[in-house]
PDB file of N, H, CA, C and O in Angstrom:
ATOM      1  N   MET A   1       0.981  -1.158   0.187  1.00  0.00           N
ATOM      2  CA  MET A   1      -0.174   0.129   0.069  1.00  0.00           C
ATOM      3  C   MET A   1       1.086   1.195   0.053  1.00  0.00           C
ATOM      4  O   MET A   1       2.112   1.192   0.733  1.00  0.00           O
ATOM      5  N   ASP A   2       0.650   2.078  -0.940  1.00  0.00           N
ATOM      6  H   ASP A   2      -0.183   2.080  -1.493  1.00  0.00           H
ATOM      7  CA  ASP A   2       1.491   3.349  -1.029  1.00  0.00           C
ATOM      8  C   ASP A   2       0.946   4.331   0.068  1.00  0.00           C
ATOM      9  O   ASP A   2      -0.212   4.292   0.483  1.00  0.00           O
ATOM     10  N   PRO A   3       1.937   5.245   0.507  1.00  0.00           N
ATOM     11  CA  PRO A   3       1.549   6.248   1.412  1.00  0.00           C
ATOM     12  C   PRO A   3       0.231   6.994   1.223  1.00  0.00           C
ATOM     13  O   PRO A   3      -0.424   7.209   2.243  1.00  0.00           O
ATOM     14  N   LEU A   4      -0.210   7.386   0.131  1.00  0.00           N
ATOM     15  H   LEU A   4       0.322   7.212  -0.697  1.00  0.00           H
ATOM     16  CA  LEU A   4      -1.128   8.184  -0.111  1.00  0.00           C
ATOM     17  C   LEU A   4      -2.502   7.689   0.075  1.00  0.00           C
ATOM     18  O   LEU A   4      -3.502   8.266   0.503  1.00  0.00           O
ATOM     19  N   SER A   5      -2.295   6.317  -0.406  1.00  0.00           N
ATOM     20  H   SER A   5      -1.483   5.849  -0.754  1.00  0.00           H
ATOM     21  CA  SER A   5      -3.877   5.418  -0.276  1.00  0.00           C
ATOM     22  C   SER A   5      -3.956   5.183   1.601  1.00  0.00           C
ATOM     23  O   SER A   5      -4.956   5.392   2.287  1.00  0.00           O
ATOM     24  N   ALA A   6      -2.903   4.810   1.987  1.00  0.00           N
ATOM     25  H   ALA A   6      -2.091   4.640   1.429  1.00  0.00           H
ATOM     26  CA  ALA A   6      -2.691   4.890   3.490  1.00  0.00           C
ATOM     27  C   ALA A   6      -3.222   5.808   4.160  1.00  0.00           C
ATOM     28  O   ALA A   6      -4.036   5.629   5.067  1.00  0.00           O
ATOM     29  N   ALA A   7      -2.766   6.967   3.731  1.00  0.00           N
ATOM     30  H   ALA A   7      -2.106   7.112   2.995  1.00  0.00           H
ATOM     31  CA  ALA A   7      -3.251   8.063   4.340  1.00  0.00           C
ATOM     32  C   ALA A   7      -4.665   8.502   4.108  1.00  0.00           C
ATOM     33  O   ALA A   7      -5.411   8.884   5.010  1.00  0.00           O
ATOM     34  N   LEU A   8      -4.969   8.426   2.908  1.00  0.00           N
ATOM     35  H   LEU A   8      -4.363   8.116   2.176  1.00  0.00           H
ATOM     36  CA  LEU A   8      -6.570   8.561   2.772  1.00  0.00           C
ATOM     37  C   LEU A   8      -7.368   7.521   3.856  1.00  0.00           C
ATOM     38  O   LEU A   8      -8.314   7.902   4.546  1.00  0.00           O
ATOM     39  N   LYS A   9      -6.899   6.345   3.880  1.00  0.00           N
ATOM     40  H   LYS A   9      -6.130   6.036   3.320  1.00  0.00           H
ATOM     41  CA  LYS A   9      -7.545   4.977   4.400  1.00  0.00           C
ATOM     42  C   LYS A   9      -7.693   5.879   5.938  1.00  0.00           C
ATOM     43  O   LYS A   9      -8.810   6.081   6.415  1.00  0.00           O
ATOM     44  N   ILE A  10      -6.660   6.285   6.496  1.00  0.00           N
ATOM     45  H   ILE A  10      -5.753   6.122   6.109  1.00  0.00           H
ATOM     46  CA  ILE A  10      -6.500   6.826   7.759  1.00  0.00           C
ATOM     47  C   ILE A  10      -7.408   8.012   8.022  1.00  0.00           C
ATOM     48  O   ILE A  10      -8.008   8.106   9.093  1.00  0.00           O
ATOM     49  N   THR A  11      -7.509   8.829   7.158  1.00  0.00           N
ATOM     50  H   THR A  11      -7.022   8.753   6.288  1.00  0.00           H
ATOM     51  CA  THR A  11      -8.057   9.931   7.158  1.00  0.00           C
ATOM     52  C   THR A  11      -9.806   9.550   7.152  1.00  0.00           C
ATOM     53  O   THR A  11     -10.586  10.132   7.907  1.00  0.00           O
ATOM     54  N   GLY A  12     -10.178   8.633   6.307  1.00  0.00           N
ATOM     55  H   GLY A  12      -9.545   8.161   5.693  1.00  0.00           H
ATOM     56  CA  GLY A  12     -11.500   8.349   6.063  1.00  0.00           C
ATOM     57  C   GLY A  12     -12.236   7.472   7.262  1.00  0.00           C
ATOM     58  O   GLY A  12     -13.446   7.406   7.477  1.00  0.00           O
ATOM     59  N   LEU A  13     -11.129   6.795   8.004  1.00  0.00           N
ATOM     60  H   LEU A  13     -10.146   6.848   7.829  1.00  0.00           H
ATOM     61  CA  LEU A  13     -11.462   6.085   9.140  1.00  0.00           C
ATOM     62  C   LEU A  13     -11.652   7.131  10.325  1.00  0.00           C
ATOM     63  O   LEU A  13     -12.527   7.029  11.185  1.00  0.00           O
ATOM     64  N   GLY A  14     -10.891   7.956  10.263  1.00  0.00           N
ATOM     65  H   GLY A  14     -10.180   8.039   9.565  1.00  0.00           H
ATOM     66  CA  GLY A  14     -10.769   9.010  11.482  1.00  0.00           C
ATOM     67  C   GLY A  14     -12.392   9.804  11.306  1.00  0.00           C
ATOM     68  O   GLY A  14     -13.212   9.986  12.205  1.00  0.00           O
ATOM     69  N   MET A  15     -12.480  10.087  10.217  1.00  0.00           N
ATOM     70  H   MET A  15     -11.813   9.939   9.487  1.00  0.00           H
ATOM     71  CA  MET A  15     -13.770  11.176   9.861  1.00  0.00           C
ATOM     72  C   MET A  15     -14.944  10.176  10.090  1.00  0.00           C
ATOM     73  O   MET A  15     -15.966  10.702  10.531  1.00  0.00           O
ATOM     74  N   ALA A  16     -14.987   8.843   9.876  1.00  0.00           N
ATOM     75  H   ALA A  16     -14.156   8.416   9.518  1.00  0.00           H
ATOM     76  CA  ALA A  16     -16.172   8.092  10.152  1.00  0.00           C
ATOM     77  C   ALA A  16     -16.204   7.872  11.607  1.00  0.00           C
ATOM     78  O   ALA A  16     -17.306   7.843  12.156  1.00  0.00           O
ATOM     79  N   GLY A  17     -15.310   7.739  12.182  1.00  0.00           N
ATOM     80  H   GLY A  17     -14.415   7.763  11.736  1.00  0.00           H
ATOM     81  CA  GLY A  17     -15.246   7.506  13.650  1.00  0.00           C
ATOM     82  C   GLY A  17     -15.861   8.684  14.382  1.00  0.00           C
ATOM     83  O   GLY A  17     -16.665   8.519  15.299  1.00  0.00           O
ATOM     84  N   ILE A  18     -15.436   9.963  13.926  1.00  0.00           N
ATOM     85  H   ILE A  18     -14.783  10.097  13.181  1.00  0.00           H
ATOM     86  CA  ILE A  18     -16.015  11.316  14.446  1.00  0.00           C
ATOM     87  C   ILE A  18     -17.407  11.278  14.006  1.00  0.00           C
ATOM     88  O   ILE A  18     -18.158  11.640  14.912  1.00  0.00           O
ATOM     89  N   PHE A  19     -17.923  11.008  13.077  1.00  0.00           N
ATOM     90  H   PHE A  19     -17.314  10.713  12.341  1.00  0.00           H
ATOM     91  CA  PHE A  19     -19.529  10.900  13.009  1.00  0.00           C
ATOM     92  C   PHE A  19     -20.384  10.018  13.738  1.00  0.00           C
ATOM     93  O   PHE A  19     -21.480  10.260  14.242  1.00  0.00           O
ATOM     94  N   VAL A  20     -19.683   8.899  13.720  1.00  0.00           N
ATOM     95  H   VAL A  20     -18.792   8.703  13.310  1.00  0.00           H
ATOM     96  CA  VAL A  20     -20.417   8.035  14.467  1.00  0.00           C
ATOM     97  C   VAL A  20     -20.187   8.207  15.965  1.00  0.00           C
ATOM     98  O   VAL A  20     -21.001   7.646  16.699  1.00  0.00           O
ATOM     99  N   PHE A  21     -19.495   8.693  16.356  1.00  0.00           N
ATOM    100  H   PHE A  21     -18.834   9.149  15.760  1.00  0.00           H
ATOM    101  CA  PHE A  21     -19.308   9.505  18.083  1.00  0.00           C
ATOM    102  C   PHE A  21     -20.225  10.686  17.932  1.00  0.00           C
ATOM    103  O   PHE A  21     -20.850  10.937  18.962  1.00  0.00           O
ATOM    104  N   MET A  22     -20.444  11.407  16.995  1.00  0.00           N
ATOM    105  H   MET A  22     -19.936  11.202  16.158  1.00  0.00           H
ATOM    106  CA  MET A  22     -21.246  12.433  17.163  1.00  0.00           C
ATOM    107  C   MET A  22     -22.831  12.148  17.104  1.00  0.00           C
ATOM    108  O   MET A  22     -23.748  12.783  17.625  1.00  0.00           O
ATOM    109  N   PHE A  23     -22.853  11.162  16.422  1.00  0.00           N
ATOM    110  H   PHE A  23     -22.108  10.647  15.999  1.00  0.00           H
ATOM    111  CA  PHE A  23     -24.137  10.506  16.457  1.00  0.00           C
ATOM    112  C   PHE A  23     -24.892   9.935  17.782  1.00  0.00           C
ATOM    113  O   PHE A  23     -26.028  10.093  18.229  1.00  0.00           O
ATOM    114  N   ILE A  24     -23.735   9.191  18.212  1.00  0.00           N
ATOM    115  H   ILE A  24     -22.812   9.063  17.848  1.00  0.00           H
ATOM    116  CA  ILE A  24     -24.182   8.454  19.465  1.00  0.00           C
ATOM    117  C   ILE A  24     -24.214   9.196  20.502  1.00  0.00           C
ATOM    118  O   ILE A  24     -24.793   8.795  21.512  1.00  0.00           O
ATOM    119  N   PHE A  25     -23.577  10.467  20.461  1.00  0.00           N
ATOM    120  H   PHE A  25     -23.107  10.794  19.641  1.00  0.00           H
ATOM    121  CA  PHE A  25     -23.539  11.545  21.587  1.00  0.00           C
ATOM    122  C   PHE A  25     -25.089  12.075  21.233  1.00  0.00           C
ATOM    123  O   PHE A  25     -25.894  12.060  22.164  1.00  0.00           O
ATOM    124  N   TYR A  26     -25.458  12.461  20.147  1.00  0.00           N
ATOM    125  H   TYR A  26     -24.805  12.474  19.390  1.00  0.00           H
ATOM    126  CA  TYR A  26     -26.498  13.245  19.608  1.00  0.00           C
ATOM    127  C   TYR A  26     -27.815  12.092  20.399  1.00  0.00           C
ATOM    128  O   TYR A  26     -28.698  12.569  21.111  1.00  0.00           O
ATOM    129  N   LEU A  27     -27.736  10.868  20.164  1.00  0.00           N
ATOM    130  H   LEU A  27     -27.019  10.481  19.585  1.00  0.00           H
ATOM    131  CA  LEU A  27     -28.667  10.070  20.727  1.00  0.00           C
ATOM    132  C   LEU A  27     -28.608  10.101  22.279  1.00  0.00           C
ATOM    133  O   LEU A  27     -29.601  10.391  22.946  1.00  0.00           O
ATOM    134  N   SER A  28     -27.680   9.861  22.703  1.00  0.00           N
ATOM    135  H   SER A  28     -26.873   9.625  22.161  1.00  0.00           H
ATOM    136  CA  SER A  28     -27.726   9.980  24.328  1.00  0.00           C
ATOM    137  C   SER A  28     -28.170  11.464  24.695  1.00  0.00           C
ATOM    138  O   SER A  28     -28.876  11.478  25.703  1.00  0.00           O
ATOM    139  N   ILE A  29     -27.960  12.591  24.191  1.00  0.00           N
ATOM    140  H   ILE A  29     -27.386  12.579  23.372  1.00  0.00           H
ATOM    141  CA  ILE A  29     -28.583  13.713  24.604  1.00  0.00           C
ATOM    142  C   ILE A  29     -29.960  13.772  24.422  1.00  0.00           C
ATOM    143  O   ILE A  29     -30.629  14.419  25.228  1.00  0.00           O
ATOM    144  N   ARG A  30     -30.606  13.071  23.285  1.00  0.00           N
ATOM    145  H   ARG A  30     -30.063  12.545  22.631  1.00  0.00           H
ATOM    146  CA  ARG A  30     -32.017  13.047  23.172  1.00  0.00           C
ATOM    147  C   ARG A  30     -32.643  12.043  23.942  1.00  0.00           C
ATOM    148  O   ARG A  30     -33.851  12.054  24.177  1.00  0.00           O
ATOM    149  N   LEU A  31     -31.762  11.067  24.394  1.00  0.00           N
ATOM    150  H   LEU A  31     -30.781  11.058  24.203  1.00  0.00           H
ATOM    151  CA  LEU A  31     -32.445  10.095  25.435  1.00  0.00           C
ATOM    152  C   LEU A  31     -32.513  10.642  26.890  1.00  0.00           C
ATOM    153  O   LEU A  31     -33.408  10.259  27.643  1.00  0.00           O
ATOM    154  N   ILE A  32     -31.699  11.415  27.232  1.00  0.00           N
ATOM    155  H   ILE A  32     -30.972  11.726  26.620  1.00  0.00           H
ATOM    156  CA  ILE A  32     -31.328  12.072  28.430  1.00  0.00           C
ATOM    157  C   ILE A  32     -32.389  12.946  28.711  1.00  0.00           C
ATOM    158  O   ILE A  32     -32.871  13.096  29.833  1.00  0.00           O
ATOM    159  N   ASP A  33     -32.825  13.639  27.486  1.00  0.00           N
ATOM    160  H   ASP A  33     -32.434  13.517  26.574  1.00  0.00           H
ATOM    161  CA  ASP A  33     -33.756  14.613  27.783  1.00  0.00           C
ATOM    162  C   ASP A  33     -35.136  14.031  27.742  1.00  0.00           C
ATOM    163  O   ASP A  33     -36.074  14.535  28.360  1.00  0.00           O
ATOM    164  N   ARG A  34     -35.231  13.005  27.031  1.00  0.00           N
ATOM    165  H   ARG A  34     -34.469  12.596  26.529  1.00  0.00           H
ATOM    166  CA  ARG A  34     -36.818  12.161  27.356  1.00  0.00           C
ATOM    167  C   ARG A  34     -36.996  11.573  28.835  1.00  0.00           C
ATOM    168  O   ARG A  34     -38.063  11.625  29.447  1.00  0.00           O
ATOM    169  N   LEU A  35     -35.862  11.030  29.313  1.00  0.00           N
ATOM    170  H   LEU A  35     -34.996  10.988  28.816  1.00  0.00           H
ATOM    171  CA  LEU A  35     -35.791  10.290  30.391  1.00  0.00           C
ATOM    172  C   LEU A  35     -36.179  11.614  31.696  1.00  0.00           C
ATOM    173  O   LEU A  35     -36.906  11.405  32.667  1.00  0.00           O
ATOM    174  N   PHE A  36     -35.608  12.708  31.441  1.00  0.00           N
ATOM    175  H   PHE A  36     -35.017  12.878  30.652  1.00  0.00           H
ATOM    176  CA  PHE A  36     -35.555  13.732  32.583  1.00  0.00           C
ATOM    177  C   PHE A  36     -35.870  15.158  31.546  1.00  0.00           C
ATOM    178  O   PHE A  36     -35.060  15.941  31.050  1.00  0.00           O
ATOM    179  N   PRO A  37     -36.871  15.136  31.487  1.00  0.00           N
ATOM    180  CA  PRO A  37     -37.683  16.555  30.787  1.00  0.00           C
ATOM    181  C   PRO A  37     -37.550  17.531  31.921  1.00  0.00           C
ATOM    182  O   PRO A  37     -37.488  17.251  33.118  1.00  0.00           O
ATOM    183  N   GLY A  38     -37.508  19.019  31.223  1.00  0.00           N
ATOM    184  H   GLY A  38     -37.558  19.246  30.250  1.00  0.00           H
ATOM    185  CA  GLY A  38     -37.179  19.881  31.807  1.00  0.00           C
ATOM    186  C   GLY A  38     -38.557  20.706  32.245  1.00  0.00           C
ATOM    187  O   GLY A  38     -39.538  20.319  31.610  1.00  0.00           O
ATOM    188  N   LYS A  39     -38.805  21.689  33.133  1.00  0.00           N
ATOM    189  H   LYS A  39     -38.008  22.004  33.648  1.00  0.00           H
ATOM    190  CA  LYS A  39     -39.860  22.230  33.590  1.00  0.00           C
ATOM    191  C   LYS A  39     -40.200  23.347  32.293  1.00  0.00           C
ATOM    192  O   LYS A  39     -39.385  24.013  31.654  1.00  0.00           O
ATOM    193  N   MET A  40     -41.323  23.308  32.188  1.00  0.00           N
ATOM    194  H   MET A  40     -41.984  22.767  32.708  1.00  0.00           H
ATOM    195  CA  MET A  40     -41.953  24.447  31.027  1.00  0.00           C
ATOM    196  C   MET A  40     -41.755  25.740  31.690  1.00  0.00           C
ATOM    197  O   MET A  40     -42.149  25.912  32.844  1.00  0.00           O
ATOM    198  N   GLN A  41     -41.100  26.756  30.947  1.00  0.00           N
ATOM    199  H   GLN A  41     -40.780  26.617  30.011  1.00  0.00           H
ATOM    200  CA  GLN A  41     -41.016  27.968  31.821  1.00  0.00           C
ATOM    201  C   GLN A  41     -42.321  29.033  31.009  1.00  0.00           C
ATOM    202  O   GLN A  41     -42.742  28.746  29.889  1.00  0.00           O
ATOM    203  N   SER A  42     -42.755  30.076  31.679  1.00  0.00           N
ATOM    204  H   SER A  42     -42.413  30.310  32.589  1.00  0.00           H
ATOM    205  CA  SER A  42     -43.266  31.084  31.157  1.00  0.00           C
ATOM    206  C   SER A  42     -42.790  31.954  30.223  1.00  0.00           C
ATOM    207  O   SER A  42     -41.562  32.029  30.222  1.00  0.00           O
ATOM    208  N   LYS A  43     -43.342  32.617  29.448  1.00  0.00           N
ATOM    209  H   LYS A  43     -44.340  32.556  29.449  1.00  0.00           H
ATOM    210  CA  LYS A  43     -42.747  33.619  28.601  1.00  0.00           C
ATOM    211  C   LYS A  43     -42.053  34.790  29.427  1.00  0.00           C
ATOM    212  O   LYS A  43     -41.176  35.507  28.945  1.00  0.00           O
ATOM    213  N   GLU A  44     -42.547  34.905  30.739  1.00  0.00           N
ATOM    214  H   GLU A  44     -43.259  34.322  31.131  1.00  0.00           H
ATOM    215  CA  GLU A  44     -42.144  35.995  31.593  1.00  0.00           C
ATOM    216  C   GLU A  44     -40.774  35.750  32.062  1.00  0.00           C
ATOM    217  O   GLU A  44     -39.838  36.549  32.029  1.00  0.00           O
ATOM    218  N   GLN A  45     -40.776  34.336  32.579  1.00  0.00           N
ATOM    219  H   GLN A  45     -41.536  33.688  32.606  1.00  0.00           H
ATOM    220  CA  GLN A  45     -39.428  33.762  33.191  1.00  0.00           C
ATOM    221  C   GLN A  45     -38.425  33.893  31.983  1.00  0.00           C
ATOM    222  O   GLN A  45     -37.391  34.557  32.058  1.00  0.00           O
ATOM    223  N   ALA A  46     -38.799  33.243  30.930  1.00  0.00           N
ATOM    224  H   ALA A  46     -39.639  32.704  30.868  1.00  0.00           H
ATOM    225  CA  ALA A  46     -37.684  33.021  29.746  1.00  0.00           C
ATOM    226  C   ALA A  46     -37.127  34.638  29.325  1.00  0.00           C
ATOM    227  O   ALA A  46     -35.961  34.916  29.049  1.00  0.00           O
ATOM    228  N   LEU A  47     -38.325  35.631  29.358  1.00  0.00           N
ATOM    229  H   LEU A  47     -39.273  35.405  29.583  1.00  0.00           H
ATOM    230  CA  LEU A  47     -37.433  36.869  28.947  1.00  0.00           C
ATOM    231  C   LEU A  47     -36.593  37.398  30.210  1.00  0.00           C
ATOM    232  O   LEU A  47     -35.565  37.965  29.839  1.00  0.00           O
ATOM    233  N   ARG A  48     -36.719  37.372  31.281  1.00  0.00           N
ATOM    234  H   ARG A  48     -37.554  36.912  31.583  1.00  0.00           H
ATOM    235  CA  ARG A  48     -36.027  37.705  32.505  1.00  0.00           C
ATOM    236  C   ARG A  48     -34.666  37.078  32.437  1.00  0.00           C
ATOM    237  O   ARG A  48     -33.620  37.696  32.634  1.00  0.00           O
ATOM    238  N   ALA A  49     -34.749  35.930  32.172  1.00  0.00           N
ATOM    239  H   ALA A  49     -35.599  35.428  32.011  1.00  0.00           H
ATOM    240  CA  ALA A  49     -33.360  35.086  32.159  1.00  0.00           C
ATOM    241  C   ALA A  49     -32.112  35.586  30.948  1.00  0.00           C
ATOM    242  O   ALA A  49     -31.037  34.988  30.886  1.00  0.00           O
TER     243      ALA A  49
END
């Protein structure tokens, strides 16, 4: 395997790993949001914050 194809393979694997991690992180945030929903704020409280 020449250095260019090895570099492209490593780059592709790294980018795929980042996208897989971000997808799992997104799903975990969605799951936590469903398990522990926040309180609903009134419009006045939201404007003061």
